[in-house]
N, C-alpha and C positions, 0 to 999 in steps of 0.2 A: 761393839760386840753384840752378836745376835743371841737372843735367849733361846734356851731349849724350851719347847712348848709342852704343856700338859704334864707337869711333874707332880710329885706326891704332895708338896706343900702349897703349890700355887700354879698359876698359869705361866709365870716367867721365872726361869732359873738360869743363873749365870755361874759358870765355873771360873774360879780364880785360883792362882797359885801365889802365895805370899811367903817369902823366905823358905821356899821349897815345900811348903805345906799347902794342901788342896783345901779350898773352901767352896761351899755352895751358897750362893746368895739368891734368896727368893724375894722378888720385887712385887709390891702390891700398890694399888691405887692410892691408898692412904694408910695412916697408922691404925685406924679402926679396923680395916680389912686385914692388916698384918696381925693385929691382936686377936681377931676372930680365928685366923688360921693357927696361930700359936696355941690357942685354947684347945685345939683338937689333938695336940700332941700329949701323949702320956708323960707322967712325971719323969720316967726314966728314958724317955725319947724313943722307946722301941716300937711304939704304935702311933700312927697318924690316922685320926678319924676311925679308930677301931681296926685298922689294917696293920698287921705286923710288918715292920720294915726291916730289911736286911741292909743296914748302912755299911756293912763291912768293918765295923768297929763300934766303939762307944761314941754315940753322938753327943755333941755339946751344942746347944742352941742359944743364939744371942739375938733377941729381938731389939731393934733400934729404929724407931720411927716407922717408915713404910717398908722396911726390909727385915728379913730374918736371915741370919748367917748361921750355917751349919758347919761345924768343924768336926771331922772324924780324926782324932789323933790325941796325943798326950803331951805335946810340946808346951811346956809351961809358959814360955814367953808369948806364944800365940794366944793361949787362953787368957793370959793376963791382959794382953792388948785388947782382945775382943771384949773382955769384961769391962774395960775402961771406957768403951764407946757408948 
């Protein structure tokens, strides 16, 4: 899978569909870089680095190691699974 280049949260973004739900996965060189990127996101997820984001819905961010997963949706089973990772 080829990444999308130059996205809001990082240099590499991958789009995935899991159980019919779309996810955005941002890939970083290491956990430290992912943590630094996550720190630029406002508490409610509506701003990244001071820039207002139009995610098309309420964003849910799930950092895990060297990645950050963004889910725009409300499917409880998806959120529960991502929270457990």
